N, C-alpha and C positions, 0 to 999 in steps of 0.2 A: 055313249061308254060303259059297258055291262060293269057293276057293283059286283056281280057272282062271279069271284076271283077262288082260285085251289090253290093250291099252297102245297107243295111238296118239300120233301128233308130228303136228299137224296148223296148220296156218293160213291164219285163218280171216276172212275179207272183216267190213267194222264202221264205218262209216260214213263212209268214203275210205282203209279201209290196213286192211294184211294181218296179225294177228295172230296170235301163235303160241301156242298151246295144246295142253296135252300131259295130255290124257284116260283114263283109267286107268275100268274100271267092267267087267261083271263080268252075265254072267244075271240071278241073283235080285239082284241090290244095291237097297236099301228104299230109297234115295232119292240126289239130286244136291246136292252145291255147288263154287258158282263160286267156289275160293280166288281171288279178283282182287293181280296187283298192279301198284302204279300205277311200271311197271321197266319193262323190256327183257332176254330174255337168261338161259343161266341155270336154263331153269325145272327141271329135276331135281336141278342141283347145289345148289338154293335152298333158305336156311332155312327155304320150307312143306315139304321132302319127312318135312319133324314132321308135318302139320299132317295133307296126303295116305294116313303111315304108318294116324296114329290111327284118321279118317274111312274105311280102308279092313277093324281090325279092329272100327270098325261093321260093319258091314257097310254102305259108303256108295259110292259112286261119289263121283267127285272129275273135276273143271278144273280141270289149274291155268290162270291165264289173263292178263299178257301184254299191259294195254292199253295200252300201244308202244311205238312199234316203236324197234327200235334208233337209227334214222336217226334218228327225231327226239329221242333223246334227248342224243342224242349234238347233233343245233343249240338247243337251248335245254334249259339242268341244269333250270330250271324251270317246262316244262310238266306235272311233276309234280302242281304245285299249279291244273291245271284242273278242275277236277271236274265241270263240269253237260259239258261236252268226256264224259269220261274216263265219267262216270251215259251217257250218249248210249252212249258204249260199249257195255257192259254191256249195257242195254236187247238192246240190234243181239243181240249173246252170246245174251241169255235166249231171244231168238224164236226165235231159231235151232234151240236147243233145241229151241222147241216142233215143230220139223217134222223133229227127226229119231225113226224109228221105235224104233231103240233105246232111245232116251232121253228120247223128251215125256210118258210114260206119270207116272214118277217129280217126285214132289216134289222143290221146289230153295232151295237155303240159296244161302250168301252167306259168304263168308269177305275179312273185311281186317284191309290191316295200312295202316304208316305212313296215307300219305294215299289209300289202298283205304279204310279206313274210316270215312270222306268218302266214296265213291261208293258205299259199300253202303247206306249208312244212306238216301243219297239213292235211291238206284236203288229198295229197300225201299217208300218215303215214296212215290215218284211213280206203283209194279205196287204194288199190295201185294198184289194177287189171284192173282203169281205167282212170288209169293217167300214161302214158310212161315218163317222164321229166318233171324236176323243175328247173327254173330258179331263182334268188333271186338278186333284180339290189340294194346291199345297204338296210337300213331298219330292221325291228326289230325281223331277226327266232329268235332267243331269247326268243321272248314270245311267241312260238308254247310249248313250255314245253319245259326239258331234256327227259323227255319216246316220244311223235311224232321224236326226232333228234335223239336220236339214233337207236333206233326205225325205220327213214325209208329205206326206200328198191328201192326205184325210185330212176335213177341216178340225180343228187342236183351241178346245177353253184353257185358259189359263184362270184359277181362279183362288187369288195369291191372298195373306194377311197384310199383318201391317204393313207399309211400302218399310217403315224405319226396320225393321229388320228381317232380314232376309242372308240368316244365313249358308242357305244351298247352295247361294244363287239361279235361286228358283226364277227369275225376270232373263240372267240369262241366258240357260237353257230355249226361254218363250224369245229370245233374238234372235239364237239361233234356225228357227220352224219358217225350213221352208217351205214352208204351203199357206193353205188360209188359217188365218191363227186373229186369237183374240186376246183381250187383255182384259179383266174385270178383280178392282183390288175392292174389300171387302174391308173402311177403314174401323178398328181397332179394335178386329181378328188380331189372331196369335198365326206365327209358321204352320204348326198343322190344323189350321180350322177344324176341333174335334168335340165343339158342343154348343153350345148356346146360343143366339138368336144368328151367328155367323154363322154356325152349322146351316142352319138356319136359310138362312139368306142363299149362299154356296149351293146349296140341293137348290134349289126351286129357277139359278141361276141353270145348273146340268137340267138340269130336267128342259128347260128352254131351250135350249144349241140342238137337243137329244131332237127333242120332237122337231126343231126346225131343221134340219138334219136329214134326220134315219124317214130312207123316199115311204111313204107308203108301200101298203102290197099290195101283189096283183088282184083287181076283183074277181079275176073266177075262178084265180088259185083259189083266194077269200073265202069264195064263197064254196068251193067243196070240204078246207082243211074246217067251216066253222061247222060243216052238214057232218064232218068226223068228229069231231068239238063235242055233237049232241051226245055222244053216250060218252060214259063212267070216266069221270077225271079220275081213278083213282088210279095208275102204273098200272100197270097188268106186263107180263109176256110182251114182249114184241113191240115191248113201246117210247122203253129205256133204256136202250144194251147203254154195256161196258152201266153197270147200277148193280151195284154191290145190296143188294137187300135188308130192310132193317126188321 
């Protein structure tokens, strides 16, 4: 596993908005995980940094993604509950990945917390051929809807906080999942799992699930892409289409 990883701060066009994202990857990564956030701002300092670190240790690239802009969030605090709109944006980003020479050959998983859990479920249900695994860390997967939950065929791991506190029906949403599913409960953790040792454990569980279910890249294609990756890693014209230069 390479320790030579590049970090790119990006702004990607999706569904009429410019979405902030932070890409961490190396030429020999064996998969890519979209860490979806139904929020805006503070990508580098968010709690998802623990997930990024666990994925890095597992040899997986990560794209931490804000599904909302700061202007949208300030104008309407409830916009994070617009799961269909956010799902459309997630799928637009997945399409963008498919056109990136250094990323397109990687299997892709999606990680969601808060209302982004529902977005992850709904996106994988709509385009199962484009996602290899899903992880929901707490949050509101119930907002995906009954049909996406029962129709989901992408392997899904649900990571829950204390079983004594389930204000959103997290367990009920899990029970609806129609495909391969896995339940992990973290004793002593609150429902959101946003800090402390519980977050570290949740990040490790997420990385383990993606390692298990993201198939390795095709060796011949991987070799070609690794050769291309020896070029300078700074984003340049033609590599990251749909990006607002900063």
